[in-house]
VONU-371363 format. One line per 3 residues: number of its first residue (from 0); their letters; for each residue x, y, z of N, C-alpha, C. Coordinates in pm, whole numbers, plus 50000, padded with zeros to 5 digits. Each point is the difference from the previous one (the first is absolute). Example, Ala and Ser with C-alpha at 12.3 -4.5 7.8 and 13.67 -1.06 7.14 Angstrom:
! residues 2
0) AS) 51319:49431:50780:49911:50119:50000:50090:50120:50000; 49965:50105:49928:50082:50119:50006:49923:50109:50073
***
This chain:
! residues 260
0) XXX) 60014:13267:61837:49962:50114:50055:50125:50105:50068; 49987:50095:49991:50090:50107:50067:49950:50039:50155; 50078:49931:50084:49943:50021:50127:50062:50125:50077
3) XXX) 50042:50083:49912:50034:50123:50055:50123:50022:50128; 50063:49884:50016:50105:49993:50084:50110:50091:49987; 50051:50033:49874:50117:50034:49953:50045:50132:50095
6) XXX) 50128:49958:50031:50057:50124:50085:49958:50011:50139; 49893:49939:50027:49958:49985:50156:50080:49901:50093; 49990:50026:50117:50104:49950:50101:49916:49893:50093
9) XXX) 50046:49859:49990:49923:49931:50086:50088:49898:50080; 49960:49992:50120:50081:49916:50096:49948:49852:50030; 50061:49898:49982:49972:49889:50009:50069:49922:50117
12) XXX) 49926:49956:50105:50079:49932:50101:50008:49867:49971; 50119:49917:50031:50006:49849:49971:49983:49990:49845; 50074:50121:49925:49984:50010:49840:50089:49931:49952
15) XXX) 50085:49896:50033:50110:49945:49897:49967:49833:50004; 49904:49953:50074:49976:49870:49980:49856:49955:50010; 49941:49906:49922:49855:49952:49984:49888:50086:49933
18) XXX) 49926:50021:50080:49893:50103:49967:50048:50154:49968; 50086:50031:50118:50071:50131:49999:50093:50019:49879; 50065:49908:49967:50076:50020:49856:49933:50024:49891
21) XXX) 49888:49924:49985:49911:50011:49885:49923:50121:49990; 49987:50080:50121:49934:50117:49991:50108:50112:49991; 50105:49976:50036:50128:50093:49948:50032:49986:49873
24) XXX) 49978:49912:49936:50036:49966:49857:49875:50077:49910; 49888:49972:50039:49872:50043:49945:50020:50163:50006; 50044:50065:50112:49999:50160:50012:50115:50031:49912
27) XXX) 50120:49962:49980:50076:50051:49913:49968:49972:49877; 49932:49922:49958:49952:49960:49875:49909:50093:49936; 49910:50070:50105:49931:50095:49954:50048:50138:50033
30) XXX) 50148:49991:50001:50061:50144:50012:50003:50053:50151; 49964:49944:50075:50014:50065:50130:50136:49989:50068; 50039:50098:50093:50097:49976:50077:49999:49923:50132
33) XXX) 50086:49925:50039:49992:49908:50090:50098:50006:50115; 49932:49964:50134:50086:49994:50104:49969:49873:50073; 50077:49937:50001:50003:49870:50067:50063:49977:50144
36) XXX) 49900:49990:50104:50026:50001:50134:49985:49848:50069; 50126:49952:50033:49988:49837:50039:50143:49993:50070; 49987:49882:50092:50105:49972:50074:50111:49869:49911
39) XXX) 49949:49964:49875:50037:49915:49904:50133:50075:49923; 50110:50024:50043:50109:50062:49925:50049:49941:49869; 50045:49887:49991:50024:49928:49882:49916:50006:49901
42) XXX) 49879:49945:50018:49885:49983:49899:49981:50142:49951; 49985:50118:50088:49979:50132:49952:50111:50033:49919; 50123:49985:50017:50081:50067:49927:50013:49944:49861
45) XXX) 49963:49840:50004:50000:49978:49834:49905:50024:49932; 49858:50024:50076:49888:50026:49931:50032:50167:49940; 50047:50054:50109:50006:50158:49955:50105:50027:49866
48) XXX) 50116:49923:50014:50102:50014:49906:49930:49947:49861; 49916:49915:50008:49931:49959:49858:49915:50106:49964; 49902:50035:50083:49916:50121:49969:50045:50134:49955
51) XXX) 50121:50036:50073:50080:50097:49946:50058:49981:49863; 50040:49876:49973:50048:49987:49868:49924:50018:49900; 49886:49981:50016:49877:49989:49913:49958:50177:49997
54) XXX) 50040:50076:50076:49978:50143:49991:49901:50045:50106; 49996:49935:50106:49898:50012:50085:50086:50108:50111; 49908:50094:50088:50050:50071:50087:49971:49909:50143
57) XXX) 50053:49955:50066:49997:49888:50125:50102:50058:50088; 49930:50027:50139:50072:50043:50116:49976:49875:50112; 50115:49951:50061:49956:49920:50115:50051:50046:50138
60) XXX) 49902:49921:50075:50021:50040:50162:50023:49860:50051; 50092:49977:50070:50005:49882:50059:50032:50004:50151; 49873:49931:50047:50002:49975:50172:49881:49947:50024
63) XXX) 49972:49968:50110:49895:49935:50085:49900:50095:50004; 49893:50004:49945:49879:50081:50026:49928:49963:50131; 50050:49900:50076:49937:50015:50160:50090:50112:50073
66) XXX) 50109:50039:49945:50057:50140:50073:49922:50109:49947; 49928:50083:50097:49940:50115:49967:50085:50075:49907; 50134:50011:50049:50081:50109:49939:50027:49951:49850
69) XXX) 50003:49883:49961:49999:49985:49873:49875:50022:49911; 49888:50009:50065:49895:50004:49920:50011:50165:49960; 50041:50100:50095:50011:50137:49981:50117:50017:49889
72) XXX) 50120:49937:50031:50099:49994:49900:49931:49987:49838; 49921:49894:50013:49946:49967:49834:49944:50144:49940; 49920:50038:50076:49931:50129:49933:50072:50135:49976
75) XXX) 50131:50020:50121:50082:50091:49966:50097:49978:49866; 50027:49889:50007:50106:49961:49868:49897:49999:49871; 49887:49956:50025:49913:50029:49841:50002:50132:49951
78) XXX) 49966:50091:50120:49962:50132:49973:50147:50047:49962; 50101:49982:50069:50126:50063:49944:50045:49941:49876; 49962:49870:49954:50058:49952:49853:49901:50065:49902
81) XXX) 49887:49993:50030:49893:50028:49867:49907:50110:50036; 49977:50074:50114:49931:50116:50030:49865:49993:50023; 49968:49892:49995:49856:49973:50030:49968:49859:50035
84) XXX) 49858:49979:50038:49965:49864:50003:49863:49963:49969; 49949:49928:49908:49879:49975:49921:49932:49908:50067; 50052:49889:50062:49922:49895:50029:50093:49905:50080
87) XXX) 49944:49906:50099:50058:49903:50083:49929:49870:49963; 50085:49898:49998:49951:49874:50018:50038:49928:50110; 49944:49993:50087:50032:49916:50127:49982:49848:49970
90) XXX) 50124:49930:50009:49992:49844:49927:50079:49941:50093; 50131:50040:50090:50080:49908:50077:49929:49933:50095; 50020:49897:50029:49970:49904:50108:49988:49871:49956
93) XXX) 49984:49895:50101:50013:49868:49994:49898:49919:50094; 49953:49883:49951:49929:49901:50087:50073:49926:50087; 50028:50036:50126:50098:49958:50085:49950:49903:50090
96) XXX) 49882:49959:49985:49952:49881:50067:49967:50003:50141; 49992:50144:50059:49982:50032:50126:49854:49954:50033; 50002:49884:50042:49875:49936:50059:49964:50018:50149
99) XXX) 49843:49966:50048:50008:49992:50138:50081:49962:50075; 50039:49838:49957:50102:49953:50074:50132:50079:50013; 50031:50069:49952:50136:50058:49979:50026:50105:50109
102) XXX) 49873:50075:50043:49998:50056:50113:50014:50160:49978; 49950:50084:50102:50020:50143:49992:50115:50072:49945; 50122:49970:50014:50109:50053:49957:50033:49988:49840
105) XXX) 49948:49881:49953:50006:49967:49866:49888:50072:49934; 49899:50012:50046:49846:50079:49956:50065:50169:49992; 50066:50025:50091:50024:50164:50009:50118:50012:49885
108) XXX) 50085:49914:49989:50097:50001:49876:49954:49996:49882; 49884:49933:49970:49963:49966:49860:49906:50115:49974; 49947:50119:50066:49917:50079:50018:50099:50139:49951
111) XXX) 50132:49955:50058:50091:50127:49971:50065:49961:49873; 50044:49891:49934:50048:49950:49887:49890:50057:49906; 49855:49992:50005:49892:49985:49883:49939:50133:49999
114) XXX) 49982:50095:50118:49907:50093:50002:50054:50146:50009; 50073:49993:50078:50039:50152:50066:50070:50079:49887; 50080:49930:49918:50068:50089:49902:49913:50049:49890
117) XXX) 49855:49933:49985:49937:50056:49913:49937:50142:50045; 49952:50002:50121:49987:50148:50072:50108:50082:49980; 50114:49978:50057:50103:50083:49998:50048:50043:49912
120) XXX) 50024:49942:49862:50033:50056:49880:49907:50090:49943; 49859:49982:50021:49907:50089:49950:49979:50120:50081; 50020:50006:50123:50015:50091:50087:50103:50108:49948
123) XXX) 50120:49937:49991:50102:50086:49961:50004:50064:49858; 49922:49940:49898:49992:50058:49868:49881:50083:49989; 49889:50002:50093:49891:50062:49976:50007:50144:49944
126) XXX) 50084:50073:50067:50007:50147:49932:50035:50008:49853; 50082:49889:49950:50036:50003:49849:49885:49949:49919; 49939:49888:50084:49884:49940:49913:49876:50107:49991
129) XXX) 49985:50112:50096:49905:50090:50005:50034:50090:49883; 50132:50023:49966:50035:50086:49877:49978:49954:49892; 50020:49883:49970:49964:49909:49885:49879:49959:49960
132) XXX) 49900:49991:50125:49891:49925:49971:50030:49869:49986; 50092:49919:50083:50036:49882:49970:49909:49886:49992; 50049:49867:49986:49938:49873:50051:50078:49906:50086
135) XXX) 49919:49939:50064:50057:49892:50101:49925:49862:49946; 50097:49916:50002:49960:49825:49986:50050:49920:50112; 49913:49946:50070:50040:49925:50131:49984:49853:49943
138) XXX) 50093:49912:49992:50015:49874:49982:49941:49921:50097; 49895:49931:50020:49951:49920:50114:50017:49886:49958; 49896:49884:50023:49985:49856:49963:49874:49946:50038
141) XXX) 49962:49912:49924:49861:49935:50011:49997:49957:50135; 50107:49965:50082:49998:49965:50153:49940:50092:50076; 49980:50123:49958:49930:50083:50067:49842:49998:50022
144) XXX) 49958:49928:49885:49859:49962:50001:49977:49859:50022; 50090:49908:49975:49946:49876:49993:50087:49904:50129; 50105:50075:50073:50063:49933:50095:50080:49890:49933
147) XXX) 50103:49927:50047:50076:49894:49968:50019:49887:50073; 50016:50028:50137:50044:49910:50107:50153:50031:50023; 50050:50012:50119:50133:49990:50054:50068:50124:49938
150) XXX) 49942:50114:49998:50068:50108:49973:49927:50132:50031; 49956:50005:50143:49937:50100:50052:50052:50155:49973; 50155:49997:50029:50045:50151:49990:49989:50051:49856
153) XXX) 50029:49914:49900:49973:50039:49861:49849:50039:49958; 49935:49921:50051:49843:50019:49993:49955:50137:50043; 50044:50016:50121:49955:50145:50063:50076:50104:49937
156) XXX) 50115:49982:49953:50055:50123:49938:49939:50031:49861; 49947:49888:49904:49960:50012:49900:49862:50055:49998; 49907:49946:50127:49871:50078:50002:50028:50142:50022
159) XXX) 50113:50047:50114:50003:50117:50012:50028:50092:49881; 50062:49943:49905:50060:50092:49871:49857:50022:49938; 49916:49881:50015:49828:50059:49911:49971:50112:50090
162) XXX) 50003:50006:50122:49928:50076:50088:50072:50150:49968; 50117:49991:49989:50064:50149:49981:49974:50041:49858; 49985:49913:49894:49958:50044:49870:49866:50068:50010
165) XXX) 49916:49952:50039:49872:50069:50017:50003:50143:50096; 50070:49991:50097:50028:50110:50103:50065:50115:49907; 50110:49966:49942:50080:50084:49906:49939:50068:49877
168) XXX) 49919:49923:49958:49910:50046:49907:49882:50090:50032; 49963:49980:50106:49902:50099:50066:50081:50150:50038; 50109:49952:50062:50073:50134:50057:50057:50086:49914
171) XXX) 50044:49942:49882:50056:50068:49889:49918:50053:49906; 49852:49976:50013:49932:50050:49869:50015:50154:49974; 50041:50083:50100:50015:50158:49976:50105:50030:49890
174) XXX) 50121:49882:50017:50105:50044:49945:50009:49925:49865; 49892:49914:49951:49990:49903:49868:50101:49918:50026; 50055:49966:50074:50070:49871:50022:49912:49861:50006
177) XXX) 50029:49932:49900:49913:49871:50010:50075:49874:50060; 49956:49899:50068:50053:49921:50065:49924:49878:49982; 50076:49895:49949:49917:49847:49991:50097:49910:50032
180) XXX) 49933:49867:49986:50071:49888:50044:49999:49870:49889; 50118:49940:49998:49999:49882:49925:50010:49874:50083; 49878:49903:49982:50041:49864:50088:50056:49902:49913
183) XXX) 50114:49972:49974:50030:49878:49942:49953:49875:50056; 50009:49868:49964:49975:49889:50056:50112:49900:49973; 49987:49911:49887:50125:49911:49979:50072:50058:49888
186) XXX) 50113:50033:50022:50093:50082:49898:50136:49943:50026; 50064:49943:49876:50136:49924:50040:50094:50112:49980; 50057:50013:50117:50123:50084:50050:50100:49923:50030
189) XXX) 50133:50056:50012:50095:49924:50061:49968:49938:50151; 49947:50087:50060:49963:49979:50147:49911:49869:50024; 49904:50009:49894:49883:49900:49940:50092:49863:50002
192) XXX) 50090:50005:49908:50037:49879:49954:50092:49961:50133; 50067:50086:50065:50087:49957:50095:49912:49911:50104; 49872:50069:50032:49917:49918:50101:49957:49870:49924
195) XXX) 49959:49996:49883:49962:49872:49968:50130:49896:49985; 50097:50063:49953:50137:49878:50017:50054:49963:50137; 49969:50085:50104:50061:49961:50120:49881:49967:50109
198) XXX) 49904:49976:49945:49875:49974:50104:49933:49867:49970; 50036:49939:49866:49909:49874:49944:50110:49896:49946; 49954:49886:50035:50086:49891:49922:50004:49992:49876
201) XXX) 49886:50030:49947:49958:50014:49857:49965:50131:49970; 50091:50093:49968:49927:50133:49977:49919:50016:49868; 50047:49931:49899:49896:49986:49869:49859:49977:50010
204) XXX) 49999:49869:50095:49866:49957:50047:49924:50114:50047; 50049:50068:50125:49936:50102:50055:49967:50104:49920; 50087:50061:49912:49974:50093:49889:49886:49950:49935
207) XXX) 49971:49904:49927:49896:49942:49919:49859:50008:50092; 50016:49966:50124:49900:49999:50096:49966:50152:49993; 50036:50089:50033:49976:50132:50016:49959:50065:49873
210) XXX) 50074:49976:49879:49941:50061:49883:49866:49909:49954; 49972:49897:50048:49871:49950:49961:49875:50066:50073; 50008:50068:50113:49922:50074:50065:49980:50150:49945
213) XXX) 50082:50027:49901:49963:50163:49947:49915:49972:49873; 49882:50080:50017:49905:49968:49896:50052:50039:49840; 50042:50129:49997:50024:50047:49869:50115:49944:49944
216) XXX) 49995:49918:49894:50101:49941:49933:50107:49905:50066; 49947:49955:50131:50086:49901:50081:50141:50043:50014; 50034:50147:50008:50150:50014:50015:50005:50130:50101
219) XXX) 50120:50011:50053:50035:50120:50081:49991:50112:49925; 49951:50114:50087:50028:50136:49939:50167:50035:50011; 50016:50062:49877:50138:50036:49974:50030:50140:50058
222) XXX) 50126:49993:50063:50035:50159:50056:49995:50102:49912; 50000:49969:49874:49980:50131:49865:49840:50020:50027; 49921:49916:50017:49848:50025:49999:49998:50090:50134
225) XXX) 50041:49972:50101:49996:50085:50149:50067:50142:49966; 50124:50001:49925:50030:50130:49938:49949:50087:49924; 49924:49919:49896:49922:50099:49918:49860:50046:50083
228) XXX) 49943:49972:50069:49883:50039:50092:50067:50115:50086; 50120:49984:50070:50083:50094:50053:50017:50115:49942; 50091:50015:49871:49993:50102:49916:49882:50082:49964
231) XXX) 49902:49918:49976:49848:50057:49943:49961:50110:50149; 50024:49908:50102:49937:50093:50111:50069:50121:50030; 50133:49991:49986:50085:50125:50021:49992:50083:49889
234) XXX) 49959:49972:49899:49972:50104:49850:49863:50066:50012; 50023:50137:49938:49860:50073:50000:49902:49935:49928; 50011:49907:49907:49916:49922:49953:49879:49928:50076
237) XXX) 50061:49970:50130:49908:49962:50103:49929:50100:50091; 50005:50119:49946:49978:50143:50067:49883:50010:50090; 49914:49922:49958:49881:49997:50132:49965:49865:50074
240) XXX) 50112:49943:50014:50017:49862:50100:50077:50021:50109; 49926:49997:50113:50077:50021:50140:49899:49922:50119; 50096:49967:50095:49944:49901:50082:49963:49872:49990
243) XXX) 50059:49929:49865:49915:49890:49958:50130:49874:50013; 49945:49884:50028:50068:49866:50001:50012:49920:49867; 50099:50007:49937:50008:49931:49877:50052:49858:50022
246) XXX) 49924:49895:49973:50025:49875:50017:50046:49942:49872; 50144:49988:49967:50064:49920:49860:50023:49855:50054; 49900:49936:49969:50036:49854:50052:49944:49881:49924
249) XXX) 49951:50032:49886:49924:49901:49922:49896:49950:50040; 49927:50059:50115:49893:49953:50039:50010:49921:50137; 50107:50003:50044:50043:49894:50117:49912:50027:50128
252) XXX) 49969:50139:50026:49943:50033:50124:49851:49984:49992; 49924:50036:49899:49853:50045:49981:49931:49864:49912; 50056:49940:49913:49933:49924:49919:49997:49852:50076
255) XXX) 49880:49931:49968:49961:49867:50057:50116:49897:49987; 50041:49941:50109:50099:49894:49960:49925:49873:49927; 49883:50010:49976:49920:49888:49919:50078:50043:49857
258) XX) 50035:50127:49955:50073:50013:49877:50124:49931:49982; 50068:49976:50119:50137:49925:49980:49994:49846:49994
***
């Protein structure tokens, strides 16, 4: 299927690692022009060099998106480099374990880390998205619906991302800008692997315990499966889909646990 992304310009935050990297790869595979916005300098340079060598047009903006000026800079550089913006994938963030016990300062820092840049980037991009009738994809998490324990800040941020998805979908109807969210559950990324390896005496046993509770095929969702949904939502092929929460998780959230 031709997703009609060719020569269109897409910004992916956190676009050089894990789910973000997979989304970046799928965008350029469909002929899109890519802007990676992240603070991960080394990983971004390696990925960008690889993609450019394969013929892709890639621009990188290195900086911490917790700084408002960096969000504005991403938009300015994207337009200066490519002349337009057709879509944004808000993906950057981390489950930082800011629990009730960690206190108000940790909670506020977690919200800053995981939420504000979603709003800031779209705010600065809005004039260009109006011109292109673009699309926004917010990467949230199943934690927004289920909770997890010991991660109040992350859960609050992810829930707020769903609220923004519905609000923006309503707000931007007059401009034909579509806004949707993806809620991953158990996806093996470098961060997930680091959590397993650093948190448990027997990481393999813990991984097997988690996988056993995933109904469909008893396996984790792949980053490529999240990316495939992301580029579909960006594309005109999903042209009448807006304000939706797409849960790509092998039935983890909604199917009866007796199935496992």
